[in-house]
DOVO-69917 format. One record per residue (C-alpha): residue in one letter; residue number from 1; x, z, y. Coordinates in nm, 3 decimals, decimal comma, m for minus. Layout:
REM residues N
type;seq;x;z;y
a;NUM;X;Z;Y
...
END
This chain:
REM residues 229
type;seq;x;z;y
m;1;m0,635;0,711;0,956
y;2;m0,878;0,911;0,748
p;3;m0,882;1,140;0,443
v;4;m1,024;1,025;0,110
e;5;m1,101;1,241;m0,191
r;6;m0,984;0,993;m0,453
l;7;m0,881;0,635;m0,524
d;8;m1,058;0,398;m0,765
l;9;m0,837;0,090;m0,789
g;10;m0,881;m0,184;m1,047
f;11;m0,681;m0,486;m1,157
e;12;m0,882;m0,805;m1,113
p;13;m0,651;m1,109;m1,139
k;14;m0,725;m1,409;m0,921
v;15;m0,536;m1,694;m0,760
w;16;m0,384;m1,614;m0,421
a;17;m0,419;m1,942;m0,233
f;18;m0,133;m1,859;0,003
a;19;0,112;m1,841;m0,288
t;20;0,012;m2,180;m0,426
e;21;m0,050;m2,378;m0,108
r;22;0,277;m2,277;0,059
r;23;0,498;m2,274;m0,251
p;24;0,772;m2,511;m0,123
e;25;0,811;m2,307;0,199
i;26;0,807;m1,982;0,005
n;27;1,076;m2,102;m0,235
a;28;1,299;m2,214;0,051
y;29;1,251;m1,887;0,236
f;30;1,327;m1,675;m0,069
a;31;1,636;m1,876;m0,165
k;32;1,780;m1,807;0,179
l;33;1,683;m1,439;0,156
q;34;1,864;m1,405;m0,178
q;35;2,177;m1,554;m0,024
e;36;2,167;m1,281;0,240
k;37;2,067;m1,003;m0,001
p;38;2,177;m1,090;m0,357
a;39;2,033;m0,766;m0,498
i;40;1,678;m0,888;m0,435
w;41;1,505;m1,052;m0,731
n;42;1,175;m1,227;m0,774
g;43;0,971;m0,979;m0,975
r;44;0,595;m0,926;m0,981
v;45;0,388;m0,717;m0,739
l;46;0,025;m0,623;m0,685
l;47;m0,169;m0,691;m0,364
l;48;m0,515;m0,560;m0,279
h;49;m0,779;m0,836;m0,248
r;50;m1,092;m0,629;m0,196
q;51;m1,157;m0,277;m0,069
a;52;m1,432;m0,045;0,050
i;53;m1,476;0,324;0,117
a;54;m1,791;0,524;0,051
e;55;m1,865;0,890;m0,009
g;56;m1,499;0,985;0,013
v;57;m1,380;0,730;m0,244
f;58;m1,150;0,438;m0,162
r;59;m1,230;0,157;m0,406
g;60;m1,050;m0,170;m0,443
a;61;m0,900;m0,433;m0,671
y;62;m0,555;m0,591;m0,696
l;63;m0,424;m0,933;m0,786
e;64;m0,076;m1,009;m0,917
t;65;0,172;m1,235;m0,743
d;66;0,545;m1,297;m0,721
y;67;0,774;m1,102;m0,493
a;68;0,889;m1,420;m0,318
s;69;0,535;m1,494;m0,198
f;70;0,489;m1,134;m0,088
t;71;0,812;m1,123;0,113
a;72;0,739;m1,458;0,277
w;73;0,387;m1,344;0,371
r;74;0,530;m1,030;0,528
a;75;0,809;m1,216;0,708
w;76;0,558;m1,462;0,853
g;77;0,352;m1,186;1,012
a;78;0,123;m1,093;0,721
p;79;m0,147;m1,346;0,817
a;80;m0,507;m1,288;0,710
t;81;m0,504;m1,456;0,367
g;82;m0,743;m1,231;0,177
v;83;m0,495;m0,961;0,074
h;84;m0,357;m0,628;0,195
d;85;m0,029;m0,460;0,114
c;86;m0,172;m0,134;m0,021
f;87;0,073;0,117;m0,166
g;88;0,117;0,489;m0,221
a;89;0,369;0,703;m0,032
a;90;0,499;1,056;m0,091
a;91;0,500;1,273;0,222
i;92;0,731;1,557;0,121
a;93;0,637;1,871;0,317
t;94;0,906;2,139;0,300
a;95;0,866;2,516;0,297
d;96;0,993;2,541;0,656
g;97;0,740;2,296;0,801
a;98;0,943;1,975;0,803
f;99;0,905;1,639;0,630
l;100;1,171;1,449;0,436
l;101;1,210;1,074;0,486
g;102;1,452;0,821;0,338
c;103;1,662;0,562;0,518
m;104;1,669;0,236;0,324
g;105;2,001;0,096;0,208
a;106;2,163;m0,216;0,352
h;107;2,105;m0,418;0,033
t;108;1,727;m0,368;0,039
l;109;1,460;m0,580;0,204
n;110;1,376;m0,300;0,449
a;111;1,735;m0,210;0,537
g;112;1,761;0,063;0,799
r;113;1,392;0,148;0,800
i;114;1,301;0,516;0,770
y;115;0,991;0,620;0,581
f;116;0,842;0,816;0,292
p;117;0,943;0,737;m0,069
s;118;0,714;0,450;m0,160
g;119;0,693;0,098;m0,293
t;120;0,455;m0,191;m0,346
p;121;0,279;m0,139;m0,680
d;122;0,370;m0,363;m0,971
p;123;0,220;m0,438;m1,315
g;124;0,392;m0,128;m1,455
d;125;0,152;0,082;m1,244
i;126;m0,153;m0,048;m1,432
v;127;m0,277;0,228;m1,662
d;128;m0,583;0,167;m1,879
g;129;m0,691;m0,121;m1,659
k;130;m0,659;0,078;m1,337
v;131;m0,388;0,063;m1,070
d;132;m0,260;0,422;m1,068
l;133;m0,103;0,507;m0,732
d;134;m0,035;0,865;m0,846
f;135;0,189;0,716;m1,114
s;136;0,340;0,471;m0,865
v;137;0,422;0,749;m0,616
s;138;0,580;0,965;m0,887
r;139;0,790;0,671;m1,008
e;140;0,911;0,574;m0,662
l;141;0,990;0,936;m0,574
k;142;1,203;0,974;m0,886
e;143;1,380;0,640;m0,845
e;144;1,461;0,686;m0,478
t;145;1,536;1,058;m0,454
g;146;1,582;1,193;m0,805
l;147;1,307;1,448;m0,737
d;148;1,030;1,504;m0,989
a;149;0,673;1,505;m0,859
a;150;0,591;1,784;m1,103
e;151;0,798;2,032;m0,900
f;152;0,572;1,986;m0,596
t;153;0,220;2,104;m0,523
a;154;0,013;1,795;m0,450
a;155;m0,246;1,831;m0,175
p;156;m0,594;1,724;m0,284
g;157;m0,695;1,369;m0,202
w;158;m0,507;1,113;0,005
v;159;m0,462;1,018;0,369
t;160;m0,537;0,650;0,420
v;161;m0,355;0,481;0,709
v;162;m0,452;0,126;0,805
d;163;m0,231;m0,093;1,022
g;164;m0,347;m0,455;1,018
q;165;m0,288;m0,595;0,668
l;166;m0,107;m0,274;0,569
i;167;m0,296;0,006;0,392
v;168;m0,091;0,313;0,304
q;169;m0,226;0,582;0,075
i;170;m0,027;0,896;0,159
k;171;m0,004;1,182;m0,089
v;172;0,123;1,509;0,060
l;173;0,361;1,689;m0,177
r;174;0,441;2,047;m0,079
s;175;0,772;2,204;m0,175
g;176;0,871;2,570;m0,200
q;177;1,223;2,479;m0,083
s;178;1,361;2,429;0,266
a;179;1,430;2,087;0,415
d;180;1,807;2,145;0,406
t;181;1,798;2,243;0,038
l;182;1,591;1,940;m0,063
r;183;1,804;1,706;0,145
a;184;2,121;1,836;m0,023
r;185;1,967;1,780;m0,365
v;186;1,872;1,422;m0,282
l;187;2,215;1,345;m0,136
e;188;2,374;1,470;m0,460
h;189;2,149;1,232;m0,651
l;190;2,238;0,939;m0,425
a;191;2,609;1,010;m0,468
r;192;2,572;0,965;m0,845
e;193;2,394;0,630;m0,813
a;194;2,594;0,306;m0,840
q;195;2,368;0,133;m0,584
p;196;2,117;0,384;m0,444
e;197;1,806;0,248;m0,280
l;198;1,844;0,498;0,004
a;199;2,138;0,520;0,244
g;200;2,047;0,871;0,358
i;201;1,779;1,135;0,412
c;202;1,624;1,232;0,745
i;203;1,460;1,564;0,823
v;204;1,169;1,544;1,067
r;205;1,072;1,880;1,219
g;206;0,860;1,743;1,503
p;207;0,794;1,445;1,731
a;208;1,138;1,487;1,887
d;209;1,283;1,362;1,558
f;210;1,081;1,039;1,554
d;211;1,298;0,729;1,535
p;212;1,228;0,363;1,628
a;213;1,320;0,273;1,270
m;214;1,008;0,455;1,146
p;215;0,704;0,232;1,088
r;216;0,387;0,306;1,283
f;217;0,207;0,444;0,978
v;218;0,479;0,711;0,946
t;219;0,476;0,826;1,307
a;220;0,095;0,816;1,325
f;221;0,067;1,038;1,017
l;222;0,339;1,277;1,129
a;223;0,206;1,303;1,485
q;224;m0,130;1,413;1,350
r;225;0,032;1,664;1,113
f;226;0,249;1,821;1,379
a;227;m0,053;1,840;1,610
g;228;m0,231;2,046;1,345
g;229;m0,434;1,765;1,190
END
């Protein structure tokens, strides 16, 4: 885990050998997954295929693939196949020193998991030839919580957390409202949604609130924050 001043992420299409060589297995896996979770559809996503960091800048390039290949790759242990799942996440820091996390709904791929508003980038996040994770984070925040990124004060730079084939670019968004106030606002939004992505909102005020349903990148980031990092 380390801070970076900015991201420089391009879109450089190329063939992902995993998606072509294992196509029959991928199709079978995804067909079964859709039977279990009918709300899941086979859209398009972006995966990082090269990356480097120098002088405070995280640089990289994405390829495009189908969601079925991505979910199969993840389900099969995210083997080293030349890609990373690199996405942006919004760490909402409240005025009273807490963080707000969402609990994923039962119909989603990550049902029951608790983490920051986030999502794997897709072609809609390509702006002027660049993969814009600021845009991606703002979009995911709005879709999941109903909150507008413009109402927060964004901390400069990003916190990059690496966990195997997972690279999470965390943007800290500071709010002038308390955790209880923000949570109530998000719950009102979820109540208006026909099929909300989130099942609930968790307030984390310290390590005592950590939950086994939180991924390692979440607890690693929060542990450092609560320790004064």
